[in-house]
Each structure stands twice: as C-alpha cells, then as structure tokens.
C-alpha positions, 0 to 999 in steps of 0.5 A, spaced: 500 500 500 503 506 497 502 513 502 497 517 500 502 523 498 505 517 492 498 515 491 496 523 489 502 524 485 508 527 490 504 534 491 508 539 493 502 544 496 500 540 502 507 538 504 509 546 504 503 548 509 505 543 513 511 544 513 510 551 515 505 550 520 510 546 524 515 552 523 511 557 525 507 554 531 514 551 534 515 559 534 509 561 536 509 558 542 516 560 544 515 567 543 511 572 548 504 573 546 503 578 551 504 583 556 500 585 563 502 591 567 500 591 574 502 598 577 510 598 575 511 590 574 511 588 566 510 581 565 511 578 558 507 571 557 509 566 552 503 561 550 506 556 555 508 561 560 501 563 561 499 556 561 504 555 567 501 562 571 494 559 570 497 553 574 501 556 579 495 561 581 491 554 582 487 554 576 490 547 574 483 544 570 483 551 566 491 550 565 490 544 563 484 545 558 488 550 554 494 545 554 491 540 551 487 545 546 493 550 545 499 545 545 498 538 545 492 538 540 495 542 534 502 539 535 498 532 535 494 534 529 501 535 525 503 529 527 498 526 525 497 530 518 504 528 516 502 520 518 497 520 513 500 523 508 507 519 508 505 513 511 500 507 508 493 508 512 487 504 510 483 509 507 477 509 511 481 510 517 486 516 514 478 519 511 475 518 518 482 521 522 482 527 518 475 529 517 476 529 524 481 533 525 477 538 521 471 539 525 476 540 532 481 544 529 478 551 530 479 549 538 486 551 538 484 559 537 483 558 544 489 562 547 488 567 541 482 569 544 484 569 551 489 574 549 484 578 545 480 578 550 485 580 555 486 586 551 480 588 551 478 587 558 484 590 561 484 598 561 485 600 568 488 606 566 495 606 570 494 601 574 493 595 569 494 594 561 495 588 557 498 589 550 499 584 545 506 581 543 508 579 536 508 572 538 500 572 539 500 573 530 505 568 529 502 562 534 495 564 531 498 564 523 501 557 525 494 555 528 491 557 522 496 554 517 495 548 521 487 548 519 489 549 512 494 543 511 488 539 513 483 541 508 490 541 503 491 533 505 483 532 505 483 535 498 488 528 496 482 523 498 479 519 493 473 517 498 466 519 495 463 525 498 456 525 502 450 528 500 447 531 506 439 531 507 436 535 513 430 533 514 423 537 516 425 540 524 419 540 528 417 546 532 422 546 538 428 544 534 425 551 529 424 555 535 431 553 539 435 555 532 431 561 533 433 563 540 440 561 539 440 566 534 437 572 538 441 570 544 447 571 540 445 577 537 444 580 543 450 577 547 455 581 542 452 588 545 451 586 552 456 587 557 460 581 558 463 583 565 466 589 569 473 589 570 474 594 578 480 596 581 480 599 588 472 601 586 475 608 583 477 604 576 473 600 572 471 597 565 465 594 562 467 589 557 462 587 551 464 583 544 462 589 540 466 595 544 472 591 545 472 589 537 472 596 536 477 599 541 481 593 538 482 597 531 481 604 534 488 603 537 492 599 532 490 592 534 488 590 527 489 583 526 486 581 533 480 586 532 478 583 525 480 576 528 474 577 533 469 580 528 470 574 523 471 568 528 466 570 533 462 575 530 460 575 522 461 567 521 457 564 527 452 569 526 452 566 518 452 559 521 446 560 526 442 565 521 443 559 516 441 553 521 435 557 522 433 557 514 435 550 514 430 549 520 424 553 517 425 552 510 426 546 504 433 549 503 438 545 498 443 540 499 448 545 497 446 550 502 445 545 507 453 543 506 455 550 506 452 551 513 455 545 516 462 547 513 462 553 517 462 550 523 470 548 522 471 556 521 466 559 526 468 560 534 463 562 538 464 555 542 472 557 543 470 564 545 466 562 550 471 558 553 476 563 552 472 568 556 472 563 562 479 562 562 480 570 562 475 571 568 479 566 572 485 569 570 483 576 572 482 574 579 490 576 579 489 583 577 482 586 579 476 583 581 471 581 576 463 582 575 460 578 569 454 581 567 448 578 562 452 578 557 457 573 559 451 568 561 447 570 554 453 568 550 454 562 553 447 560 553 447 562 545 454 557 544 451 551 548 445 552 544 449 553 538 453 546 539 447 542 541 443 545 534 450 543 530 450 536 533 442 535 532 443 537 525 449 532 524 445 526 527 439 528 523 442 528 517 441 522 512 448 521 509 449 517 503 454 516 498 454 520 492 455 515 486 
C-alpha cells in the first residue's frame, strides 16, 4: 500500500503548508504573546508561560484545558497529518481521522482569544494594562496554517463526497435555533463583565465595544480576528441553521452551513471567557454581567443545534 502523498502524485502544496505550520507554531509557542502591566511591574508571557502561571495561581483545570487545546492538540494534529500523508494508512481510517481533525481544529485558537479578551478588558489606566506581543500573531498564524494544512490533506482523499439531507425540523428545534440566533445577537452588545480595581478604576467589556477599541488602538489583526471568527462567521452559521430549520433549503446550502462549523468560533470564545475571568482575579476584581451568560447560552445552544443537525442528517455516498 502506497502513502497518500505518493498516490496523489507527490504534490508539494500540502507538504509546504505542513512544514510552514510546524515552524510557525514552534516559534509562536516560545515567543511572548502578551505583556501584563500591574502598577510598575511588567510581565511578559508566552503561551507556555501563561499556562504555567494559571497552574501556579491554582487554576490547574483551566491550565490543563489550555494546554490540551493550544499546545498538545496542534502538535498532535500536525503529527497525525504527517502520518496520513507519508505513511501507508487504510483509506477509511485516514478519511475518518482527517475529518475529525478538521472539525476540532478551531479549538486550537483558544489562546488567541484569551489574549484578545485580556487586551480588550484590562484597561485600568495607570493601574493595569494588557498589550499584545508579536508572538500572538505568529502563534495564530501557526494555528491557521495547521487548519489549512488539514484542508490541503483532506483534498487529496479519494473517498466519495457525502450528500447531506436535513429532515424537516419539529417546532421545538425551530424555536431552539431561532433562540440561539437572538441570544447571540443580543450577547454581542450586552456587557460581559466589569473589571474593577480599588473601586475607583473600572472598565466594562462587551464583544462589540472591545473589538472596536482594539481596532481604534491599532490592534487590527486581533480586532479583525474577533470580528471575523466570533461575530461574522457564527452569525452566518446561526442564521443558516435557522433557515435550514424553517425552510427546505437545497443540499448545497446545508453543506455550506455545516462547513461553517470548522471556522465559526463562538464556543471557543466562550471557553476563552472562562479562562480570562479566572486569570484576571490576580489583577483586579471581576464581576460577570448578563452578556456573559447570554453569550454562553447562545454558544451552548449553537453546539447542541450543530450536533443535532449532524445526527439527524441522513448522509449517503454520491455515485
């Protein structure tokens, strides 16, 4: 049995993207990603340093979650892609593996959103500030390149394409999808939390206001990433699910909605919020507001709706 790379005529694109992803990710893990200033003290953190700091502060479970999603999984994924590409692997097994990696790949962006939320929420004047460092851009580029490498390998697979057919939804499913969309739209503008220090300095944080502030302050890449992956793509996916539930959409549209799951990162952002709330406890007092719970509810309903769609969809091999 030949490897997928040899079967496909030794293409250079997936190999090049895979190697670039490996190098970029390795650099991104070591470089400083954020600087936290509290009073006169400045602390630089890399991805690995931030995880260690979470563990030292007693948030061992959150540290393990970030370690798993931001370090262990991306490295394991790149190793698995290299295995699929260069070693003889049974076709059905490699197809299942690559599809699973595609669906889980977005969770590696967890640390990018943790930094974006920190920068947007820690604005306490002379007391505390957070600044992005070049490492977060390198790390984020490495994660996105690893996702593109997965797509490049997936396109080499010769397994027949699946047809997606979504059955007519019942009333409860329709209203659940519409509720998720409304909660998400509301949660974008509601305050998620208030960060306060010494009762005189406080800063209110919402997704929309923080994204605009990052763009206004020159953090164009992080601000654009939040708007694209946390606002625009989830909004498109939730609206698409509503249309699937409330109308008879064509198969191509249903496939496009399910494909958006790989890139829409509302659920990843929700987990990042929990990490940041724990992290900020060492810098200031944090009070969660209504938007925090509204957005988490929207993320939970969104996940539930996507799983239900995949379970209910009858799929068959294309001829």
